[in-house]
C-alpha positions in Angstrom: -20.9 -13.6 23.1 -17.8 -12.3 21.3 -14.6 -12.7 23.3 -12.2 -9.8 23.9 -9.6 -11.0 21.5 -12.1 -11.7 18.7 -13.6 -8.2 19.3 -10.2 -6.6 19.2 -9.4 -8.4 15.9 -12.7 -7.2 14.4 -12.0 -3.7 15.4 -8.5 -3.7 14.2 -9.5 -5.2 10.9 -12.0 -2.4 10.4 -9.5 0.3 11.3 -6.8 -0.9 9.1 -9.1 -1.6 6.2 -10.2 2.1 6.5 -6.5 3.0 6.5 -6.0 1.2 3.3 -8.8 3.1 1.7 -7.5 6.4 3.0 -3.9 5.7 1.8 -5.3 5.0 -1.7 -7.3 8.2 -1.7 -4.4 10.3 -0.3 -1.9 8.7 -2.7 -4.0 9.5 -5.7 -4.7 13.0 -4.5 -1.0 13.9 -3.9 0.1 12.3 -7.2 -2.5 14.3 -9.0 -1.3 17.5 -7.3 2.3 16.7 -8.2 1.5 16.0 -11.8 -0.5 19.2 -12.1 2.6 21.1 -10.8 4.8 19.2 -13.1 2.6 19.9 -16.1 2.6 23.6 -15.2 6.4 23.6 -15.0 6.7 21.7 -18.2 4.4 24.0 -20.2 5.3 27.4 -18.8 8.9 27.7 -20.0 9.5 30.7 -22.1 12.8 29.8 -23.9 14.0 26.4 -22.6 12.3 23.6 -21.0 13.0 23.7 -17.2 14.7 20.3 -17.2 16.4 20.7 -13.8 13.2 21.8 -12.1 11.2 19.1 -13.8 13.7 16.5 -12.9 13.5 17.5 -9.2 9.7 17.5 -9.3 9.7 14.1 -11.0 12.0 12.7 -8.4 9.8 13.9 -5.6 6.7 12.5 -7.3 8.3 9.1 -7.9 9.7 9.1 -4.3 6.2 9.8 -3.0 4.7 7.1 -5.3 7.0 4.4 -4.0 8.1 5.2 -0.4 5.0 7.1 0.8 2.3 5.4 -1.1 3.2 1.9 -2.3 5.3 0.6 0.6 3.0 1.7 3.5 0.0 0.5 1.6 1.6 -2.9 1.1 2.3 -3.1 4.8 -1.3 -2.1 5.6 -2.6 -4.9 3.4 -0.6 -7.4 5.4 -2.0 -6.0 8.7 -5.5 -6.2 7.3 -4.9 -9.8 6.3 -3.6 -10.6 9.8 -6.9 -9.5 11.4 -9.3 -10.3 8.6 -8.4 -14.0 8.4 -8.5 -14.3 12.2 -12.2 -13.5 11.9 -12.9 -15.2 8.6 -11.2 -18.4 9.7 -13.2 -18.4 12.9 -10.3 -18.4 15.3 -11.5 -18.4 18.9 -9.9 -16.5 21.8 -7.5 -19.3 22.6 -6.3 -19.7 19.0 -5.8 -15.9 18.6 -3.8 -15.9 21.8 -1.7 -18.7 20.5 -1.3 -16.9 17.2 -0.3 -13.6 18.9 2.4 -15.4 21.0 3.8 -17.1 17.9 3.6 -14.1 15.5 2.4 -10.6 16.3 1.3 -8.0 13.9 4.8 -6.5 13.3 6.3 -9.9 12.7 3.5 -10.8 10.3 4.3 -7.7 8.2 8.1 -7.9 8.3 8.9 -11.6 8.5 8.0 -13.5 5.4 8.7 -17.0 6.8 6.5 -16.3 9.8 3.8 -14.9 7.6 3.8 -18.0 5.4 3.6 -20.2 8.4 0.7 -18.2 9.9 -1.1 -18.2 6.5 -0.7 -22.0 6.3 -1.1 -23.2 9.9 -3.6 -20.7 11.4 -5.5 -19.4 8.3 -5.4 -22.6 6.2 -4.3 -20.4 3.2 -0.8 -21.6 2.3 -0.9 -19.8 -1.1 -2.2 -16.5 0.2 -0.7 -13.5 -1.7 -0.6 -9.9 -0.5 -1.8 -8.6 -3.8 -5.0 -10.3 -4.9 -7.2 -9.3 -7.9 -8.6 -6.0 -6.6 -5.4 -5.0 -4.8 -3.4 -5.7 -8.0 -5.6 -3.2 -9.9 -5.7 -0.5 -7.3 -2.4 -0.8 -5.6 0.0 -1.9 -8.4 -1.6 -0.9 -11.7 -2.7 2.6 -10.6 0.7 3.6 -9.1 2.4 2.1 -12.2 0.3 4.3 -14.4 1.2 7.3 -12.4 4.9 6.3 -12.7 4.5 6.0 -16.5 2.9 9.5 -16.7 5.9 10.9 -14.7 8.2 9.2 -17.2 6.3 10.7 -20.2 6.1 14.1 -18.7 9.8 14.1 -17.7 10.9 12.8 -21.1 8.8 15.4 -23.0 10.2 18.2 -20.9 13.9 17.1 -21.0 13.9 16.1 -24.7 12.1 19.3 -25.9 
């Protein structure tokens, strides 16, 4: 029989993993919309490129990319790890209770020293990184490519 704490960790792992997938989808959708708007602005000018408007749209797009997509997604990764490794490492109810009293979810996300300690002492993963292979591709490379597209679009509009 699964204990209450283990069941809670399994449920939270599933919920936060779903959140990560939704953040990715929403981030890409919003960026695509912003880039479509930016492209329309950049190509619809009659006499002069609308540099000021394009600059404003680019700033909004980059702001969204970093503060509304990347940073929350990175925090969600840490939360997923917090619960995922409780399950994968076979922590029992008593060990999860000990972990929770030493370092809760918020501390794990925001306190690097505690996170390293938990990764080493509770999960047996002293070298655990937030961005592993798949996460690097989806959550660093893709946003970086969007950022590069913003840079090209802005440069093309302003330098025209």
